[in-house]
Biopython code that builds the backbone (N, CA, C, O; Angstrom):
import numpy as np
from Bio.PDB.StructureBuilder import StructureBuilder

atoms = [
    (1, "MET", "N", (-33.292, 1.470, 0.749)),
    (1, "MET", "CA", (-32.350, 2.595, 0.437)),
    (1, "MET", "C", (-30.945, 2.155, 0.536)),
    (1, "MET", "O", (-30.526, 1.429, 1.437)),
    (2, "ILE", "N", (-30.259, 2.615, -0.404)),
    (2, "ILE", "CA", (-28.775, 2.595, -0.582)),
    (2, "ILE", "C", (-27.934, 3.043, 0.641)),
    (2, "ILE", "O", (-27.844, 4.266, 0.749)),
    (3, "ALA", "N", (-27.347, 2.361, 1.515)),
    (3, "ALA", "CA", (-26.217, 2.948, 2.533)),
    (3, "ALA", "C", (-25.212, 3.620, 1.970)),
    (3, "ALA", "O", (-24.605, 3.181, 0.994)),
    (4, "THR", "N", (-24.926, 4.839, 2.581)),
    (4, "THR", "CA", (-23.946, 5.601, 1.930)),
    (4, "THR", "C", (-22.520, 4.904, 1.989)),
    (4, "THR", "O", (-21.704, 5.056, 1.079)),
    (5, "HIS", "N", (-22.275, 4.150, 3.087)),
    (5, "HIS", "CA", (-20.793, 3.574, 3.102)),
    (5, "HIS", "C", (-20.662, 2.519, 2.235)),
    (5, "HIS", "O", (-19.502, 2.144, 2.062)),
    (6, "TYR", "N", (-21.681, 1.831, 1.533)),
    (6, "TYR", "CA", (-21.461, 1.015, 0.603)),
    (6, "TYR", "C", (-21.183, 1.614, -0.792)),
    (6, "TYR", "O", (-20.671, 0.959, -1.700)),
    (7, "LEU", "N", (-21.594, 3.044, -0.910)),
    (7, "LEU", "CA", (-21.125, 3.396, -2.293)),
    (7, "LEU", "C", (-19.958, 4.352, -2.017)),
    (7, "LEU", "O", (-19.390, 4.853, -2.988)),
    (8, "LEU", "N", (-19.573, 4.633, -0.830)),
    (8, "LEU", "CA", (-18.264, 5.511, -0.486)),
    (8, "LEU", "C", (-17.153, 4.522, -0.659)),
    (8, "LEU", "O", (-16.287, 4.840, -1.475)),
    (9, "PHE", "N", (-17.039, 3.501, -0.103)),
    (9, "PHE", "CA", (-16.017, 2.537, -0.129)),
    (9, "PHE", "C", (-15.373, 2.251, -1.397)),
    (9, "PHE", "O", (-14.172, 2.421, -1.607)),
    (10, "PRO", "N", (-16.361, 1.734, -2.380)),
    (10, "PRO", "CA", (-15.810, 1.484, -3.635)),
    (10, "PRO", "C", (-15.293, 2.664, -4.551)),
    (10, "PRO", "O", (-14.407, 2.512, -5.391)),
    (11, "VAL", "N", (-15.918, 3.810, -4.307)),
    (11, "VAL", "CA", (-15.508, 4.984, -5.135)),
    (11, "VAL", "C", (-14.129, 5.541, -4.476)),
    (11, "VAL", "O", (-13.261, 6.051, -5.185)),
    (12, "LEU", "N", (-13.990, 5.409, -3.074)),
    (12, "LEU", "CA", (-12.721, 5.587, -2.423)),
    (12, "LEU", "C", (-11.671, 4.822, -2.851)),
    (12, "LEU", "O", (-10.587, 5.319, -3.158)),
    (13, "PHE", "N", (-11.934, 3.522, -2.900)),
    (13, "PHE", "CA", (-10.900, 2.412, -3.409)),
    (13, "PHE", "C", (-10.374, 2.715, -4.759)),
    (13, "PHE", "O", (-9.169, 2.738, -5.012)),
    (14, "ILE", "N", (-11.408, 2.969, -5.704)),
    (14, "ILE", "CA", (-10.990, 3.337, -7.183)),
    (14, "ILE", "C", (-10.115, 4.502, -7.201)),
    (14, "ILE", "O", (-9.000, 4.438, -7.718)),
    (15, "ILE", "N", (-10.622, 5.697, -6.594)),
    (15, "ILE", "CA", (-9.669, 6.879, -6.562)),
    (15, "ILE", "C", (-8.260, 6.542, -5.882)),
    (15, "ILE", "O", (-7.228, 6.977, -6.392)),
    (16, "LEU", "N", (-8.236, 5.844, -4.846)),
    (16, "LEU", "CA", (-6.820, 5.665, -4.270)),
    (16, "LEU", "C", (-5.974, 4.722, -5.457)),
    (16, "LEU", "O", (-4.783, 4.816, -5.754)),
    (17, "GLY", "N", (-6.938, 3.849, -5.988)),
    (17, "GLY", "CA", (-5.920, 3.104, -6.870)),
    (17, "GLY", "C", (-5.716, 3.865, -8.252)),
    (17, "GLY", "O", (-4.828, 3.500, -9.022)),
    (18, "LEU", "N", (-6.450, 4.794, -8.510)),
    (18, "LEU", "CA", (-6.000, 5.615, -9.770)),
    (18, "LEU", "C", (-4.947, 6.543, -9.326)),
    (18, "LEU", "O", (-4.178, 6.856, -10.234)),
    (19, "ILE", "N", (-4.643, 7.195, -7.902)),
    (19, "ILE", "CA", (-3.728, 8.052, -7.529)),
    (19, "ILE", "C", (-2.393, 7.431, -7.188)),
    (19, "ILE", "O", (-1.329, 8.040, -7.292)),
    (20, "ALA", "N", (-2.506, 6.249, -6.797)),
    (20, "ALA", "CA", (-1.224, 5.699, -6.024)),
    (20, "ALA", "C", (0.006, 5.429, -7.160)),
    (20, "ALA", "O", (1.191, 5.599, -6.872)),
    (21, "PRO", "N", (-0.464, 4.973, -8.524)),
    (21, "PRO", "CA", (0.731, 4.853, -9.150)),
    (21, "PRO", "C", (1.250, 6.238, -9.871)),
    (21, "PRO", "O", (2.142, 6.245, -10.719)),
    (22, "HIS", "N", (0.653, 7.248, -9.469)),
    (22, "HIS", "CA", (1.027, 8.624, -9.723)),
    (22, "HIS", "C", (1.961, 9.131, -8.683)),
    (22, "HIS", "O", (2.669, 10.084, -9.008)),
    (23, "LEU", "N", (2.060, 8.704, -7.636)),
    (23, "LEU", "CA", (2.931, 9.136, -6.459)),
    (23, "LEU", "C", (4.355, 8.854, -6.672)),
    (23, "LEU", "O", (4.787, 7.722, -6.451)),
    (24, "LYS", "N", (5.149, 9.842, -7.103)),
    (24, "LYS", "CA", (6.662, 9.417, -7.692)),
    (24, "LYS", "C", (7.459, 9.495, -6.632)),
    (24, "LYS", "O", (8.406, 8.714, -6.709)),
    (25, "THR", "N", (7.426, 10.195, -5.600)),
    (25, "THR", "CA", (8.529, 10.517, -4.548)),
    (25, "THR", "C", (7.909, 9.779, -3.328)),
    (25, "THR", "O", (6.720, 9.835, -3.014)),
    (26, "ILE", "N", (8.839, 9.109, -2.712)),
    (26, "ILE", "CA", (8.633, 8.499, -1.334)),
    (26, "ILE", "C", (8.303, 9.626, -0.352)),
    (26, "ILE", "O", (9.056, 10.574, -0.128)),
    (27, "ASN", "N", (7.036, 9.423, 0.245)),
    (27, "ASN", "CA", (6.659, 10.268, 1.310)),
    (27, "ASN", "C", (5.910, 9.363, 2.496)),
    (27, "ASN", "O", (5.471, 8.218, 2.388)),
    (28, "GLY", "N", (5.905, 10.164, 3.562)),
    (28, "GLY", "CA", (5.173, 9.340, 4.675)),
    (28, "GLY", "C", (3.808, 9.837, 4.893)),
    (28, "GLY", "O", (3.388, 9.714, 6.044)),
    (29, "ILE", "N", (2.990, 10.401, 3.980)),
    (29, "ILE", "CA", (1.680, 10.895, 4.116)),
    (29, "ILE", "C", (0.677, 10.191, 3.373)),
    (29, "ILE", "O", (-0.419, 9.990, 3.896)),
    (30, "ILE", "N", (0.957, 9.750, 2.086)),
    (30, "ILE", "CA", (0.034, 9.299, 1.178)),
    (30, "ILE", "C", (0.703, 8.036, 0.281)),
    (30, "ILE", "O", (1.877, 7.973, -0.083)),
    (31, "GLY", "N", (-0.172, 7.223, 0.070)),
    (31, "GLY", "CA", (0.491, 5.735, -1.034)),
    (31, "GLY", "C", (0.622, 4.697, 0.097)),
    (31, "GLY", "O", (0.305, 4.870, 1.274)),
    (32, "TYR", "N", (1.167, 3.542, -0.485)),
    (32, "TYR", "CA", (1.503, 2.255, 0.223)),
    (32, "TYR", "C", (2.897, 2.477, 0.961)),
    (32, "TYR", "O", (3.986, 2.317, 0.409)),
    (33, "ARG", "N", (2.725, 2.844, 2.207)),
    (33, "ARG", "CA", (3.802, 3.075, 3.085)),
    (33, "ARG", "C", (3.949, 1.998, 4.263)),
    (33, "ARG", "O", (3.319, 1.901, 5.316)),
    (34, "THR", "N", (5.101, 1.136, 3.681)),
    (34, "THR", "CA", (5.542, 0.090, 4.727)),
    (34, "THR", "C", (6.968, 0.333, 4.727)),
    (34, "THR", "O", (7.393, 1.086, 3.851)),
    (35, "TYR", "N", (7.781, -0.169, 5.552)),
    (35, "TYR", "CA", (9.316, 0.033, 5.703)),
    (35, "TYR", "C", (9.936, -0.462, 4.438)),
    (35, "TYR", "O", (10.886, 0.152, 3.952)),
    (36, "ARG", "N", (9.435, -1.577, 3.855)),
    (36, "ARG", "CA", (10.060, -2.153, 2.494)),
    (36, "ARG", "C", (9.719, -1.441, 1.414)),
    (36, "ARG", "O", (10.487, -1.289, 0.464)),
    (37, "ALA", "N", (8.402, -0.890, 1.478)),
    (37, "ALA", "CA", (8.089, -0.085, 0.356)),
    (37, "ALA", "C", (8.964, 1.456, 0.125)),
    (37, "ALA", "O", (9.242, 2.000, -0.943)),
    (38, "MET", "N", (9.252, 1.885, 1.455)),
    (38, "MET", "CA", (9.895, 3.112, 1.429)),
    (38, "MET", "C", (11.468, 3.087, 1.228)),
    (38, "MET", "O", (12.193, 4.067, 1.053)),
    (39, "LYS", "N", (11.864, 1.661, 1.296)),
    (39, "LYS", "CA", (13.482, 1.506, 1.558)),
    (39, "LYS", "C", (14.103, 2.380, 0.286)),
    (39, "LYS", "O", (15.048, 3.149, 0.460)),
    (40, "ASN", "N", (13.538, 2.205, -0.878)),
    (40, "ASN", "CA", (14.067, 2.777, -2.166)),
    (40, "ASN", "C", (13.060, 3.020, -3.187)),
    (40, "ASN", "O", (11.939, 2.512, -3.180)),
    (41, "GLN", "N", (13.559, 3.910, -4.161)),
    (41, "GLN", "CA", (12.710, 4.258, -5.219)),
    (41, "GLN", "C", (11.914, 3.111, -5.949)),
    (41, "GLN", "O", (10.699, 3.094, -6.150)),
    (42, "ARG", "N", (12.886, 2.108, -6.324)),
    (42, "ARG", "CA", (12.432, 1.095, -7.025)),
    (42, "ARG", "C", (11.269, 0.271, -6.344)),
    (42, "ARG", "O", (10.307, -0.109, -7.011)),
    (43, "ASN", "N", (11.380, 0.022, -5.069)),
    (43, "ASN", "CA", (10.403, -0.666, -4.111)),
    (43, "ASN", "C", (9.180, 0.172, -4.243)),
    (43, "ASN", "O", (8.151, -0.368, -4.648)),
    (44, "TRP", "N", (9.191, 1.543, -3.918)),
    (44, "TRP", "CA", (8.128, 2.659, -3.847)),
    (44, "TRP", "C", (7.277, 2.502, -5.242)),
    (44, "TRP", "O", (6.068, 2.271, -5.248)),
    (45, "ASP", "N", (7.971, 2.637, -6.269)),
    (45, "ASP", "CA", (7.269, 2.562, -7.456)),
    (45, "ASP", "C", (6.459, 1.348, -7.595)),
    (45, "ASP", "O", (5.285, 1.462, -7.946)),
    (46, "TYR", "N", (7.071, -0.036, -7.307)),
    (46, "TYR", "CA", (6.481, -1.215, -7.562)),
    (46, "TYR", "C", (5.107, -1.128, -6.444)),
    (46, "TYR", "O", (3.937, -1.432, -6.673)),
    (47, "ALA", "N", (5.628, -0.683, -5.374)),
    (47, "ALA", "CA", (4.304, -1.017, -4.317)),
    (47, "ALA", "C", (3.269, 0.034, -4.780)),
    (47, "ALA", "O", (2.142, -0.322, -4.437)),
    (48, "GLN", "N", (3.277, 1.186, -5.430)),
    (48, "GLN", "CA", (2.294, 2.134, -5.528)),
    (48, "GLN", "C", (1.665, 1.498, -6.764)),
    (48, "GLN", "O", (0.461, 1.738, -6.863)),
    (49, "LYS", "N", (2.175, 0.768, -7.699)),
    (49, "LYS", "CA", (1.584, 0.377, -9.037)),
    (49, "LYS", "C", (0.819, -0.985, -8.716)),
    (49, "LYS", "O", (-0.311, -1.127, -9.185)),
    (50, "TYR", "N", (1.311, -1.861, -8.039)),
    (50, "TYR", "CA", (0.833, -3.003, -7.349)),
    (50, "TYR", "C", (-0.521, -2.712, -6.600)),
    (50, "TYR", "O", (-1.618, -3.092, -7.009)),
    (51, "SER", "N", (-0.284, -1.934, -5.361)),
    (51, "SER", "CA", (-1.292, -1.701, -4.399)),
    (51, "SER", "C", (-2.642, -1.029, -5.222)),
    (51, "SER", "O", (-3.845, -1.207, -5.033)),
    (52, "GLY", "N", (-1.881, -0.144, -6.257)),
    (52, "GLY", "CA", (-3.040, 0.741, -6.870)),
    (52, "GLY", "C", (-4.015, -0.276, -7.720)),
    (52, "GLY", "O", (-5.236, -0.130, -7.657)),
    (53, "ARG", "N", (-3.469, -1.225, -8.449)),
    (53, "ARG", "CA", (-4.334, -2.192, -9.066)),
    (53, "ARG", "C", (-5.138, -2.967, -8.167)),
    (53, "ARG", "O", (-6.305, -3.230, -8.461)),
    (54, "CYS", "N", (-4.622, -3.349, -7.112)),
    (54, "CYS", "CA", (-5.290, -4.132, -6.144)),
    (54, "CYS", "C", (-6.599, -3.080, -5.653)),
    (54, "CYS", "O", (-7.770, -3.460, -5.635)),
    (55, "PHE", "N", (-6.257, -2.022, -5.357)),
    (55, "PHE", "CA", (-7.443, -1.095, -4.891)),
    (55, "PHE", "C", (-8.499, -0.812, -5.862)),
    (55, "PHE", "O", (-9.667, -0.764, -5.476)),
    (56, "ILE", "N", (-8.181, -0.613, -7.138)),
    (56, "ILE", "CA", (-9.211, -0.685, -8.331)),
    (56, "ILE", "C", (-9.884, -1.973, -8.232)),
    (56, "ILE", "O", (-11.114, -1.946, -8.292)),
    (57, "ASN", "N", (-9.286, -3.127, -8.087)),
    (57, "ASN", "CA", (-9.895, -4.306, -8.355)),
    (57, "ASN", "C", (-10.932, -4.614, -7.053)),
    (57, "ASN", "O", (-12.008, -5.191, -7.208)),
    (58, "VAL", "N", (-10.541, -4.238, -6.026)),
    (58, "VAL", "CA", (-11.496, -4.130, -4.577)),
    (58, "VAL", "C", (-12.501, -3.165, -4.659)),
    (58, "VAL", "O", (-13.601, -3.437, -4.177)),
    (59, "GLY", "N", (-12.303, -2.058, -5.201)),
    (59, "GLY", "CA", (-13.322, -0.989, -5.435)),
    (59, "GLY", "C", (-14.430, -1.705, -6.522)),
    (59, "GLY", "O", (-15.632, -1.658, -6.261)),
    (60, "LEU", "N", (-14.052, -2.210, -7.460)),
    (60, "LEU", "CA", (-14.961, -2.876, -8.703)),
    (60, "LEU", "C", (-15.625, -4.098, -7.773)),
    (60, "LEU", "O", (-16.845, -4.254, -7.836)),
    (61, "ALA", "N", (-14.906, -4.874, -6.998)),
    (61, "ALA", "CA", (-15.483, -6.017, -6.295)),
    (61, "ALA", "C", (-16.548, -5.743, -5.338)),
    (61, "ALA", "O", (-17.440, -6.570, -5.144)),
    (62, "THR", "N", (-16.501, -4.613, -4.724)),
    (62, "THR", "CA", (-17.304, -4.085, -3.832)),
    (62, "THR", "C", (-18.612, -3.473, -4.111)),
    (62, "THR", "O", (-19.548, -3.206, -3.357)),
    (63, "LEU", "N", (-18.444, -3.308, -5.434)),
    (63, "LEU", "CA", (-19.930, -2.649, -6.154)),
    (63, "LEU", "C", (-21.020, -3.716, -5.985)),
    (63, "LEU", "O", (-22.134, -3.245, -5.755)),
    (64, "PRO", "N", (-20.949, -4.853, -6.039)),
    (64, "PRO", "CA", (-22.221, -5.675, -5.702)),
    (64, "PRO", "C", (-22.919, -5.486, -4.444)),
    (64, "PRO", "O", (-24.131, -5.653, -4.305)),
    (65, "PHE", "N", (-22.171, -5.157, -3.600)),
    (65, "PHE", "CA", (-23.006, -4.905, -2.133)),
    (65, "PHE", "C", (-23.900, -3.762, -2.291)),
    (65, "PHE", "O", (-24.884, -3.665, -1.557)),
    (66, "ILE", "N", (-23.635, -2.854, -3.220)),
    (66, "ILE", "CA", (-24.720, -1.793, -3.362)),
    (66, "ILE", "C", (-26.111, -2.343, -3.882)),
    (66, "ILE", "O", (-27.208, -1.920, -3.516)),
    (67, "ALA", "N", (-25.880, -3.368, -4.809)),
    (67, "ALA", "CA", (-27.085, -3.889, -5.495)),
    (67, "ALA", "C", (-27.711, -4.717, -4.246)),
    (67, "ALA", "O", (-28.907, -4.548, -4.006)),
    (68, "ILE", "N", (-26.925, -5.634, -3.418)),
    (68, "ILE", "CA", (-27.532, -6.326, -2.519)),
    (68, "ILE", "C", (-28.187, -5.468, -1.533)),
    (68, "ILE", "O", (-29.267, -5.852, -1.082)),
    (69, "ASP", "N", (-27.674, -4.326, -1.121)),
    (69, "ASP", "CA", (-28.457, -3.464, -0.115)),
    (69, "ASP", "C", (-29.814, -2.948, -0.979)),
    (69, "ASP", "O", (-30.929, -2.910, -0.459)),
    (70, "TYR", "N", (-29.567, -2.583, -2.282)),
    (70, "TYR", "CA", (-30.711, -1.856, -2.888)),
    (70, "TYR", "C", (-31.878, -2.768, -2.936)),
    (70, "TYR", "O", (-33.024, -2.356, -2.754)),
    (71, "PHE", "N", (-31.553, -4.171, -3.213)),
    (71, "PHE", "CA", (-32.702, -5.067, -3.446)),
    (71, "PHE", "C", (-32.943, -5.887, -2.077)),
    (71, "PHE", "O", (-33.558, -6.951, -2.019)),
    (72, "ASN", "N", (-32.414, -5.283, -1.097)),
    (72, "ASN", "CA", (-32.726, -5.799, 0.323)),
    (72, "ASN", "C", (-32.590, -7.504, 0.467)),
    (72, "ASN", "O", (-33.359, -8.190, 1.140)),
    (73, "LEU", "N", (-31.445, -8.017, -0.315)),
    (73, "LEU", "CA", (-31.316, -9.265, -0.213)),
    (73, "LEU", "C", (-30.815, -10.088, 0.802)),
    (73, "LEU", "O", (-30.927, -11.313, 0.814)),
    (74, "ILE", "N", (-30.146, -9.265, 1.828)),
    (74, "ILE", "CA", (-29.668, -9.614, 3.177)),
    (74, "ILE", "C", (-29.878, -8.661, 3.998)),
    (74, "ILE", "O", (-29.677, -7.481, 3.710)),
    (75, "GLU", "N", (-30.395, -9.148, 5.343)),
    (75, "GLU", "CA", (-30.661, -8.389, 6.327)),
    (75, "GLU", "C", (-29.406, -7.294, 6.508)),
    (75, "GLU", "O", (-28.256, -7.658, 6.262)),
    (76, "SER", "N", (-29.729, -5.776, 7.003)),
    (76, "SER", "CA", (-28.818, -4.605, 6.839)),
    (76, "SER", "C", (-27.747, -5.045, 7.843)),
    (76, "SER", "O", (-26.579, -4.895, 7.486)),
    (77, "LYS", "N", (-27.982, -5.552, 9.013)),
    (77, "LYS", "CA", (-26.946, -5.670, 10.080)),
    (77, "LYS", "C", (-25.852, -6.970, 9.609)),
    (77, "LYS", "O", (-24.657, -6.921, 9.898)),
    (78, "LEU", "N", (-26.331, -7.864, 9.015)),
    (78, "LEU", "CA", (-25.636, -8.896, 8.539)),
    (78, "LEU", "C", (-24.794, -8.424, 7.402)),
    (78, "LEU", "O", (-23.606, -8.746, 7.435)),
    (79, "LEU", "N", (-25.241, -7.684, 6.366)),
    (79, "LEU", "CA", (-24.418, -7.306, 5.139)),
    (79, "LEU", "C", (-23.393, -6.215, 5.670)),
    (79, "LEU", "O", (-22.336, -6.134, 5.045)),
    (80, "THR", "N", (-23.567, -5.451, 6.646)),
    (80, "THR", "CA", (-22.716, -4.407, 7.268)),
    (80, "THR", "C", (-21.533, -5.403, 7.860)),
    (80, "THR", "O", (-20.333, -5.297, 7.608)),
    (81, "SER", "N", (-22.115, -6.326, 8.649)),
    (81, "SER", "CA", (-20.997, -7.184, 8.974)),
    (81, "SER", "C", (-20.175, -7.754, 8.014)),
    (81, "SER", "O", (-18.967, -7.804, 8.248)),
    (82, "ILE", "N", (-20.587, -8.163, 7.045)),
    (82, "ILE", "CA", (-19.930, -9.279, 5.892)),
    (82, "ILE", "C", (-19.008, -8.106, 5.165)),
    (82, "ILE", "O", (-17.853, -8.338, 4.809)),
    (83, "PHE", "N", (-19.568, -6.990, 5.010)),
    (83, "PHE", "CA", (-18.954, -5.917, 4.365)),
    (83, "PHE", "C", (-17.534, -5.585, 4.942)),
    (83, "PHE", "O", (-16.488, -5.575, 4.293)),
    (84, "PHE", "N", (-17.685, -5.312, 6.290)),
    (84, "PHE", "CA", (-16.669, -4.707, 7.018)),
    (84, "PHE", "C", (-15.711, -5.699, 7.225)),
    (84, "PHE", "O", (-14.555, -5.277, 7.204)),
    (85, "VAL", "N", (-15.868, -7.034, 7.443)),
    (85, "VAL", "CA", (-15.046, -8.217, 7.501)),
    (85, "VAL", "C", (-14.311, -8.359, 6.350)),
    (85, "VAL", "O", (-13.089, -8.504, 6.389)),
    (86, "GLY", "N", (-15.024, -8.326, 5.194)),
    (86, "GLY", "CA", (-14.611, -8.438, 3.955)),
    (86, "GLY", "C", (-13.370, -7.241, 3.579)),
    (86, "GLY", "O", (-12.288, -7.554, 3.082)),
    (87, "ILE", "N", (-13.720, -5.996, 3.883)),
    (87, "ILE", "CA", (-12.881, -5.084, 3.708)),
    (87, "ILE", "C", (-11.708, -5.065, 4.563)),
    (87, "ILE", "O", (-10.731, -4.449, 4.138)),
    (88, "THR", "N", (-11.627, -5.716, 5.858)),
    (88, "THR", "CA", (-10.521, -5.764, 6.593)),
    (88, "THR", "C", (-9.677, -6.990, 6.036)),
    (88, "THR", "O", (-8.450, -6.963, 5.934)),
    (89, "LEU", "N", (-10.327, -7.863, 5.752)),
    (89, "LEU", "CA", (-9.374, -9.139, 5.062)),
    (89, "LEU", "C", (-8.880, -8.717, 3.829)),
    (89, "LEU", "O", (-7.861, -9.225, 3.360)),
    (90, "THR", "N", (-9.610, -7.682, 3.154)),
    (90, "THR", "CA", (-8.888, -7.283, 1.712)),
    (90, "THR", "C", (-7.849, -6.513, 2.173)),
    (90, "THR", "O", (-6.740, -6.826, 1.741)),
    (91, "PHE", "N", (-7.906, -5.698, 2.847)),
    (91, "PHE", "CA", (-6.642, -4.895, 3.402)),
    (91, "PHE", "C", (-5.438, -5.644, 3.886)),
    (91, "PHE", "O", (-4.285, -5.279, 3.656)),
    (92, "ALA", "N", (-5.744, -6.629, 4.516)),
    (92, "ALA", "CA", (-4.621, -7.702, 4.714)),
    (92, "ALA", "C", (-4.048, -8.324, 3.791)),
    (92, "ALA", "O", (-2.839, -8.556, 3.812)),
    (93, "PHE", "N", (-5.026, -8.771, 2.615)),
    (93, "PHE", "CA", (-4.469, -9.332, 1.537)),
    (93, "PHE", "C", (-3.783, -8.431, 0.764)),
    (93, "PHE", "O", (-2.720, -8.781, 0.251)),
    (94, "ILE", "N", (-4.195, -7.387, 0.605)),
    (94, "ILE", "CA", (-3.271, -6.404, -0.400)),
    (94, "ILE", "C", (-1.895, -6.273, 0.290)),
    (94, "ILE", "O", (-0.925, -6.566, -0.410)),
    (95, "ILE", "N", (-1.686, -5.906, 1.459)),
    (95, "ILE", "CA", (-0.567, -5.942, 2.160)),
    (95, "ILE", "C", (0.194, -7.083, 2.078)),
    (95, "ILE", "O", (1.324, -6.951, 1.609)),
    (96, "TYR", "N", (-0.209, -8.299, 2.468)),
    (96, "TYR", "CA", (0.547, -9.491, 2.010)),
    (96, "TYR", "C", (1.061, -9.723, 0.602)),
    (96, "TYR", "O", (2.201, -10.151, 0.421)),
    (97, "LYS", "N", (0.282, -9.461, -0.341)),
    (97, "LYS", "CA", (0.672, -9.679, -1.686)),
    (97, "LYS", "C", (1.673, -8.776, -1.927)),
    (97, "LYS", "O", (2.779, -9.223, -2.230)),
    (98, "THR", "N", (1.473, -7.387, -1.840)),
    (98, "THR", "CA", (2.290, -6.572, -2.168)),
    (98, "THR", "C", (3.761, -6.454, -1.503)),
    (98, "THR", "O", (4.728, -5.908, -2.035)),
    (99, "GLU", "N", (3.738, -7.016, -0.354)),
    (99, "GLU", "CA", (5.026, -7.341, 0.577)),
    (99, "GLU", "C", (5.652, -8.355, -0.167)),
    (99, "GLU", "O", (6.860, -8.308, -0.399)),
    (100, "GLN", "N", (4.850, -9.373, -0.603)),
    (100, "GLN", "CA", (5.532, -10.756, -1.274)),
    (100, "GLN", "C", (6.153, -10.378, -2.561)),
    (100, "GLN", "O", (7.153, -10.937, -3.011)),
    (101, "GLY", "N", (5.438, -9.278, -3.214)),
    (101, "GLY", "CA", (5.982, -8.766, -4.417)),
    (101, "GLY", "C", (7.354, -7.907, -4.220)),
    (101, "GLY", "O", (8.399, -7.973, -4.868)),
    (102, "LEU", "N", (7.091, -7.278, -3.378)),
    (102, "LEU", "CA", (8.614, -6.347, -3.009)),
    (102, "LEU", "C", (9.922, -7.252, -2.557)),
    (102, "LEU", "O", (11.095, -7.017, -2.848)),
    (103, "LYS", "N", (9.416, -8.334, -1.779)),
    (103, "LYS", "CA", (10.686, -9.176, -1.311)),
    (103, "LYS", "C", (11.007, -9.977, -2.538)),
    (103, "LYS", "O", (12.196, -10.288, -2.609)),
    (104, "ARG", "N", (10.243, -10.389, -3.523)),
    (104, "ARG", "CA", (10.719, -10.982, -4.682)),
    (104, "ARG", "C", (11.621, -9.848, -5.473)),
    (104, "ARG", "O", (12.728, -10.137, -5.926)),
    (105, "LEU", "N", (11.140, -8.747, -5.575)),
    (105, "LEU", "CA", (11.805, -7.629, -6.256)),
    (105, "LEU", "C", (13.231, -7.232, -5.658)),
    (105, "LEU", "O", (14.135, -6.773, -6.356)),
    (106, "GLU", "N", (13.322, -7.452, -4.347)),
    (106, "GLU", "CA", (14.677, -7.148, -3.683)),
    (106, "GLU", "C", (15.588, -8.217, -4.066)),
    (106, "GLU", "O", (16.746, -7.959, -4.392)),
    (107, "SER", "N", (15.014, -9.693, -4.039)),
    (107, "SER", "CA", (15.912, -10.525, -4.390)),
    (107, "SER", "C", (16.395, -10.831, -5.584)),
    (107, "SER", "O", (17.071, -11.840, -5.782)),
    (108, "GLN", "N", (16.042, -9.862, -6.604)),
    (108, "GLN", "CA", (16.372, -10.122, -8.064)),
    (108, "GLN", "C", (17.643, -9.418, -8.160)),
    (108, "GLN", "O", (18.257, -9.393, -9.227)),
]
sb = StructureBuilder()
sb.init_structure("model")
sb.init_model(0)
sb.init_chain("A")
sb.init_seg("    ")
for serial, (resi, resn, name, xyz) in enumerate(atoms, 1):
    if name == "N":
        sb.init_residue(resn, " ", resi, " ")
    sb.init_atom(name, np.array(xyz, "f"), 0.0, 1.0, " ", f" {name:<3s}", serial, name[0])
structure = sb.get_structure()
């Protein structure tokens, strides 16, 4: 049986990735919100586009977890651990790469 959270995360990531580039005004509620991203409009636009693409890619990359769970290829507890560690590392990677891009953008 497919665990709901395996389906929920990819769908959520893809939706966030599609919404982010359309966030045109700097706000403290939704979007990629770090000090550097909210510094000015140019940084905000870059951060939303870049992180949006990353979230779509992550959403697509997590889809195989659904097949792994469906075919019971890995024990459920181990799969859950791998999945959530992977999600945590992915968030860290998205923040790191987006901040690197913003830093390059500011130095231009």
